[in-house]
N, C-alpha and C positions, 0 to 999 in steps of 0.2 A: 504494500500500500504506500502511495506517495505521501510525503510529509509536507507537500506544497499545495497551495490553493490557486484556483483560477476563477474567473468571473463568467457568468452567463452573458453579461453585457458590460465589459470593462469600462467603457466610456461613461456609462450611466452611473456606475458605482463610484468611479473616481471623481466625477463631477459633483456628486452629492457630498463626498468627503471634502473636496476643495471648497464647496460653497460654505460649509461649516467653518473652515479655516479662514474664509474671506470675511473680514470685518464689515465690508460694505454690503454683504449679502444678508437678506432677511431670513435665510435658513439657519436655524440655531442648533439643529440636531439631525442626525441621520441614524438609521438602524439597518444593519446588514445581517443576513442570516444564511443558512445553508439551503441550497435549492434541493427540494425533495429529499432532505436528510442525507444528501451526498456530502461527505466530509471534505471533498476536494473542490467543490463548486460553491461559490458565494454569489448571492443575489441581493439587490437592494430591496428591502422590505418597505421602508417608509422614511419620510423626512417631515420636519415640522418647523414652525416659526414661534412656538411657545416656549414654556419653561420646563423645569424638571418634571412636573406632574404630567405634562403632555407626553414627554419622552418616555416616562416610566409606564404609561398606559399602553405603549407599543410592545412592552416586554411580556414574555409568556413563560410559565413554569414548564412548558412542554418543548421549548426550543433552546437552541444554542444561538446566541445573538451577540453582535458587536455594535456598540453605540459610541458615537462621538458627540459631545455636547459643548457648546460655546456659551460662556457666561462672563460676567465682569466681576471683578473684585476691587473693592475700594481700599486703597493703601494710602494712609495719610489723607491728603486732599485730592488725590487723583484716582481714576478708575483704570484698571488694566484688564486686558482680555485674557481669559484663561480657558484652557481646553481640558475636558475630562473624558477619559475613555472608560467604558463599562463593558466587561465581559460577563454575559449572563449565561450560566450553565444551569438551565432549569432543573429544579429538584425532582421533576417528574420525568426527566430524560433517563432512559434505562442505563444501568451501570455499563453495559456493553457499548452503547452509543457514546457515553461519556469518554470511554477510553479511546474510541476511534476519533472523536472530535478533538480530544486533547493533543493528539499527535500533530495536528496541523495548526494548533493555536499559535505557536511561535512564529510561523510564517504569516499568518493572517493579520496579526496585530501590527506588523510593519506598515501596512497600507494606511493606518490611521494616525501615524505620527505626522507632526509632533503633538504631544499633549503633556500637560503638567502633572496630572495625577491620574490614577487608575483604580478601579474597583473590580473585584471578582465576586459576583453574587449568584445566588440560586433562586432568588425570589424578589420581585420588584419591591416588596415591603421592606427589604433590608436597606433601601436607600430613600433619602428625601433631600430637600434643599438644604436643610440645616447640616446634615452630615457632609454633603459635598462642600459646602461653604467652609466648614470647620477644617477639612483636610486641605483645602486650597490655602487657607490662612497659614496652616502649619508648614505647607510646602514653600510658601512665600516668606516665611520667617516672621509673620506678624501675629501669629497665634499666641495667646497667653498660656503658659504651662498650667496644667490643671491645678497644681499645688498653689501657684500664685493667684489663680482665679479664686480659690477657696479663701486664701488669706485676705484678698481684696473684699470678698463678701463680708468677712468678719469686720474689716475696717469700715465698711459701709453701714454696719449696724451699731449705732452709738451705745446702746445699752449692753450689747454683748461685748463690745470692746472694753467698756468700763469694767464689766464683770471679769474679763480676763486679767485686766490690770489688778483688780481687787484680790486675785488669787495670790499675788506676790506682795500684797500690802499687809502690814501687821494687823492682827485681828482687831485690836483696839481702835485702829484708824479706819476700818472698813465701815461705810455708812449703811444704815438700814439693814444690818444683818444681826439678828438676835444672837447673842453669845451667852453660853452658859457660864456661870461663875466658876465652874469646876473644870471645864474642858473646852478647847477650841474646836470649831467645826472642821470636819475632815474635808479637804478639797483636793482635787487631782493636781498633780504637779505638771505645769505646762512647759517651763524651760524654753528651749529653743524650738519654736513651732516648725520652722523650715526644715529642721533635721529630724523631726519626729512626726511624720505625716499621720501615723496611726493615732498618736496622742491628740492631734488636732480634731479628728472626727469625734473621738470619745469625749474630749473636754467640751467641745461646742455643744454636743447633744446634751450633756449634763447641764450646761449653763442655760440652754433654752428652756429646759424644764424647771430649773431651780429659780431662775429669776423672772419667769413669766414674761418672755419677750412678746411684743405686740404681734398681731396677726400678720402684719406685713413682713415682719422678720421671720416668722415661722414659715411663711410662703417662700421666702428667699432660701431658707435652709432646706425646705422640701424640694425646691427646684434643684438645689445642688445635689441632694441625695439622689434625685432622679437621674441627674447627669452621671454621677458615680455608678449608678446601677447599670447604665448603658455601657460604660467603658470597662467596668470590672464585674464580670459575671459572679453571681452569688454561688458559693460552694460550701459544702459541709466539710468537716474536718477529714472525713474519710476520702473526699474527692480532691482535697488540696494537694497540688503537686509540690514536691520537694526537690532541692538541687544539691547534689554532692559538691564538696569543696573542689573536686577536680575540675568540674566544668566552670565554676566561679573563677578559679585561678586561670583557666584557659581564656575566659572572656577578658580578664584583666590584662593578660599578655597581648591580646589583639588590640586592646585600647592603648597600649603603651607604644608610642611611636619608636621608642628605642629598642623594642624587643623584635626579633626577627619573625616571630609568629604572626602570620597575616590572616589565618582563618582557624576556626574551631568549630567542631560539631558535637552536639550533645544528643543523647538518646536515652530512652528508659532502660534501666538496668535489667538485663535478661529479657528485654522486650516486654516487660511486665509494667503496664501503665500505673500500677499501684505502688511501684518502687520509684526511687529518686531518679532524676535525670543526671547521668554521669557523662564524663568525657569519653567520646567515642573515637575521635581522631582530631588531629591538628596538623598544621603544616606551614611552610614559609612560601608556598607558591601562589598561584592565581586561582580563579574560580574553576577553571577546567580541571585543575588538580584536585580541588576540593570535591567536586561533584562525582568523582569516581567512587566515593564512599556512600553515595546515595543508592540504596537498593530497594526493590519493589515491596519488600516485607517490612521496611523500617519506617519509623516516625522520627524525624530528625529536626533539630533546631540548630541553625548555623549562623555564625557572625563572621563577616569577612571585611578586612580593611583594604580599601582601594584608593588610588590617587586620581583626582580629577584636576585637569589642567584648564585654568581659566586665565586668559591674557598672559600666558607664559608663566603663570604662578601655579605651583603644585599645592593642592589642598587635600587633606585627608578626609575621606568619607567612609561611613560604615553602612553595611548592607546586611539586613536580617533575612534569612531564608527559612521558610517553614516547609519542610519536605514531608508530604503525606503519600507514602508509597502506594502504588496501584493495587497491591495485594493485601493491604491492611483491611481487616474486616470492618463491615459497616458498624457493628456493635462497638468496636474499639474507637472508631472515628467519632461516634456519638459521645462516648464517655470522656474523651479528651477535650471536647469542646469547652468544658468548664475550666480547663487549664490555661486557656489563651491569655486571660488577663495577667496572670502571674508570670507566664513565660515572657510576655511583652515587657513586663516590669523588669525582669532580670536581664534581658538582653538590650534594654533601652540604655542610651539613646542611639537611634540609627536614622539615617537620612532617607533610605528607601527600603521597601520590603517586598518579598515575593512569597506567594503561596503556590507551590507547584507539586505535581505528581509525575511528571515526565522529564527526562533529561534533556529533551529538546527545548524545554521552556527556560533553560538557564545556560549561560555561557559567558565568557569574558565580554563579548560584544553586546549581549543583551543587558548585562549588568552595567557596563560603562555607558550605554545609551540612556538607560533609565536614570542613572546618577546625573549625567550631564543635563538631561531634560529638567530634572527637579532643581538643580543648582543654577540653571539659567546659562550654563556655559555652552550648551548646544545651540546651533543656529536654528531659529524658529521661522525660517523663511518657508512659505508655502511652496510645495513642489509643483512643477508644471509637467 
């Protein structure tokens, strides 16, 4: 089977993609799919002039689709044009078909370049305008880190801020707090909030209950809790993933510019997802060297350090790769979904990421291209 794609009508498909890339065109998105479920033939499904909701309405859980979407992002006082690529691998597409379509994905996505960010989804409900906008801001370097957003929310709440200060105030000086003559009230220790993210959540939740924050403040905290719930899946103690010191040390070496280690791969000990993630392999070479360790039956988490050249200046970039082998059971795939939040936390920060299950989806060229797109060092001129 060929790993390349062709078009039933190449001029039509290319024009639709070029229209989206053209700022003066009123076409803001296009959707391409496989003709008659043929993995090697692409056809234009639809185009539109609307926003995210209109584009998402063209997606189906029974199809494999490629979408390109043009939007604007406000940075400071100016608006910049941004492109988003969406790969929809419908969750009702059979396992057999997913494997066949996955083989050509690497070739198909080239036709949609350039783009600033990308998503791989299996259901249109996984995306909305807020999610796309957030990722665009992160890519452009204007997003606020979640921890800082949380601290700013605290600063915006005057009563909560006063209460946090009161924790470090002598009991006798704290206003409006009944004090027993025999014992001082027990309060959580806040210390350095920025270095104790777990303590922030616990302390603030205690404060909002203890000091009866106004309803507007409770709404702010509820909103932040919803945000955390989206980014960090809830898990029980039995589901929580753990990391062996070997993989933590390996990640540290990759992040050290003075260490020759350029990549590291972690996997579950004995391929048992109830056991910790341990160091599986590491090396001093490139992505092509690293991917030799990806096998169909493995679940791997990898971090690689690469160099991006911009205006003759070398900059270090980090790439996270989530390898989900094609022979991993459906049950195991479902069980590890709750690990994603903790895994991202351990391997953060990184500039770009990949979620792949085929070796054709990763290479030096593919990694370097995505890094340069996100950093802005790649030429964004529309192809002719």
